[in-house]
TORTIDREN-551375 format. One record per residue (C-alpha): residue number from 0; residue in one letter; x, y, z. Coordinates in steps of 0.001 Angstrom, whole numbers, plus 500000, padded with zeros to 6 digits. Example, Ala and Ser with C-alpha at 12.3 -4.5 7.8 and 13.67 -1.06 7.14 Angstrom:
<atoms>
nr: 0; rest: a; X: 512300; Y: 495500; Z: 507800
nr: 1; rest: s; X: 513670; Y: 498940; Z: 507140
</atoms>
This chain:
<atoms>
nr: 0; rest: m; X: 507601; Y: 505434; Z: 449859
nr: 1; rest: s; X: 506005; Y: 503642; Z: 452844
nr: 2; rest: p; X: 505238; Y: 505490; Z: 456084
nr: 3; rest: k; X: 507895; Y: 505274; Z: 458776
nr: 4; rest: k; X: 507141; Y: 502786; Z: 461553
nr: 5; rest: p; X: 507391; Y: 504107; Z: 465074
nr: 6; rest: g; X: 510331; Y: 502858; Z: 467125
nr: 7; rest: p; X: 509940; Y: 500540; Z: 470039
nr: 8; rest: e; X: 508046; Y: 501785; Z: 473048
nr: 9; rest: k; X: 509741; Y: 501959; Z: 476438
nr: 10; rest: i; X: 508540; Y: 499120; Z: 478666
nr: 11; rest: s; X: 507751; Y: 501583; Z: 481436
nr: 12; rest: d; X: 505489; Y: 503521; Z: 479114
nr: 13; rest: a; X: 503804; Y: 500355; Z: 477842
nr: 14; rest: l; X: 503219; Y: 499096; Z: 481378
nr: 15; rest: s; X: 501920; Y: 502489; Z: 482484
nr: 16; rest: s; X: 499511; Y: 502598; Z: 479526
nr: 17; rest: y; X: 498298; Y: 499095; Z: 480255
nr: 18; rest: l; X: 497736; Y: 499754; Z: 483986
nr: 19; rest: k; X: 495812; Y: 502941; Z: 483185
nr: 20; rest: a; X: 493674; Y: 501209; Z: 480522
nr: 21; rest: a; X: 492931; Y: 498354; Z: 482966
nr: 22; rest: g; X: 492036; Y: 500818; Z: 485755
nr: 23; rest: l; X: 494889; Y: 499512; Z: 487934
nr: 24; rest: d; X: 496992; Y: 502659; Z: 488049
nr: 25; rest: v; X: 495119; Y: 504023; Z: 491078
nr: 26; rest: r; X: 495525; Y: 500627; Z: 492867
nr: 27; rest: m; X: 499262; Y: 500710; Z: 492260
nr: 28; rest: v; X: 499521; Y: 504126; Z: 493890
nr: 29; rest: q; X: 497322; Y: 503007; Z: 496740
nr: 30; rest: a; X: 499394; Y: 499854; Z: 497343
nr: 31; rest: a; X: 502598; Y: 501918; Z: 497645
nr: 32; rest: v; X: 501756; Y: 502344; Z: 501334
nr: 33; rest: v; X: 502871; Y: 498698; Z: 501883
nr: 34; rest: p; X: 506583; Y: 499150; Z: 501092
nr: 35; rest: e; X: 506543; Y: 502541; Z: 502870
nr: 36; rest: w; X: 505006; Y: 501142; Z: 506041
nr: 37; rest: a; X: 508116; Y: 501281; Z: 508247
nr: 38; rest: e; X: 508877; Y: 504839; Z: 507223
nr: 39; rest: l; X: 505321; Y: 505971; Z: 507864
nr: 40; rest: v; X: 504571; Y: 504303; Z: 511206
nr: 41; rest: g; X: 508061; Y: 504160; Z: 512701
nr: 42; rest: h; X: 510605; Y: 501504; Z: 513497
nr: 43; rest: d; X: 509048; Y: 500190; Z: 516723
nr: 44; rest: i; X: 505687; Y: 499433; Z: 515151
nr: 45; rest: a; X: 507258; Y: 498125; Z: 511954
nr: 46; rest: a; X: 509330; Y: 495667; Z: 513996
nr: 47; rest: v; X: 506229; Y: 493885; Z: 515240
nr: 48; rest: t; X: 503987; Y: 494148; Z: 512181
nr: 49; rest: e; X: 503887; Y: 493323; Z: 508515
nr: 50; rest: p; X: 501606; Y: 495152; Z: 506103
nr: 51; rest: l; X: 499990; Y: 492648; Z: 503784
nr: 52; rest: f; X: 497736; Y: 494350; Z: 501226
nr: 53; rest: v; X: 495313; Y: 497177; Z: 500607
nr: 54; rest: t; X: 491766; Y: 496495; Z: 499395
nr: 55; rest: p; X: 490066; Y: 498709; Z: 496782
nr: 56; rest: d; X: 487943; Y: 500317; Z: 499487
nr: 57; rest: g; X: 491072; Y: 501408; Z: 501391
nr: 58; rest: s; X: 491377; Y: 498776; Z: 504131
nr: 59; rest: l; X: 494989; Y: 497875; Z: 504912
nr: 60; rest: f; X: 495497; Y: 494400; Z: 506327
nr: 61; rest: v; X: 498405; Y: 494173; Z: 508786
nr: 62; rest: a; X: 499827; Y: 491084; Z: 510439
nr: 63; rest: v; X: 500773; Y: 491613; Z: 514087
nr: 64; rest: r; X: 503140; Y: 489421; Z: 516182
nr: 65; rest: t; X: 501219; Y: 489342; Z: 519470
nr: 66; rest: n; X: 497760; Y: 489945; Z: 520849
nr: 67; rest: a; X: 499143; Y: 492609; Z: 523162
nr: 68; rest: w; X: 500499; Y: 494593; Z: 520208
nr: 69; rest: m; X: 497279; Y: 494062; Z: 518277
nr: 70; rest: t; X: 495305; Y: 495612; Z: 521111
nr: 71; rest: e; X: 497733; Y: 498528; Z: 521351
nr: 72; rest: l; X: 497609; Y: 499154; Z: 517612
nr: 73; rest: q; X: 493787; Y: 499045; Z: 517565
nr: 74; rest: l; X: 493821; Y: 501873; Z: 520097
nr: 75; rest: m; X: 496364; Y: 503766; Z: 517919
nr: 76; rest: e; X: 494417; Y: 503289; Z: 514670
nr: 77; rest: p; X: 493384; Y: 506919; Z: 514209
nr: 78; rest: q; X: 496999; Y: 508113; Z: 514563
nr: 79; rest: l; X: 498299; Y: 505390; Z: 512273
nr: 80; rest: v; X: 495724; Y: 506100; Z: 509608
nr: 81; rest: a; X: 496630; Y: 509778; Z: 509728
nr: 82; rest: a; X: 500362; Y: 508900; Z: 509346
nr: 83; rest: l; X: 499532; Y: 506687; Z: 506323
nr: 84; rest: n; X: 497530; Y: 509432; Z: 504640
nr: 85; rest: t; X: 500106; Y: 512208; Z: 504606
nr: 86; rest: d; X: 500526; Y: 511995; Z: 500796
nr: 87; rest: p; X: 497562; Y: 513914; Z: 499299
nr: 88; rest: d; X: 498103; Y: 512265; Z: 495887
nr: 89; rest: r; X: 497594; Y: 508739; Z: 497223
nr: 90; rest: p; X: 494152; Y: 507234; Z: 497720
nr: 91; rest: r; X: 493328; Y: 507222; Z: 501420
nr: 92; rest: v; X: 493756; Y: 504260; Z: 503758
nr: 93; rest: r; X: 490343; Y: 504271; Z: 505458
nr: 94; rest: k; X: 490658; Y: 501365; Z: 507902
nr: 95; rest: l; X: 493357; Y: 499123; Z: 509390
nr: 96; rest: r; X: 492523; Y: 495407; Z: 509759
nr: 97; rest: f; X: 494865; Y: 493676; Z: 512172
nr: 98; rest: q; X: 495325; Y: 489922; Z: 512263
nr: 99; rest: l; X: 497574; Y: 487762; Z: 514370
nr: 100; rest: q; X: 500709; Y: 486783; Z: 512444
nr: 101; rest: r; X: 501087; Y: 483044; Z: 511952
nr: 102; rest: p; X: 504347; Y: 481511; Z: 513140
nr: 103; rest: d; X: 506784; Y: 480616; Z: 510344
</atoms>
């Protein structure tokens, strides 16, 4: 009698195993701040910004519609970083990097 073969693995388990083996699981958790941006910083700021990506060192790049808003957000950076780091299980955002949004 031959040993029984294991059944198929769930795709979510296979993907999770792959991300962990590749060292990307932490980056996935870190990048979750991008889709949660509006919830974390509020509607007014989200309306004039677009989070782009997070670097491995914790810098979040954010596109901003106008120079005036960019200046305002630079002054608010400590408060924004604190709002982004409320989840203790997520790697910290250490710095915000603002750039002027290009017209469509």
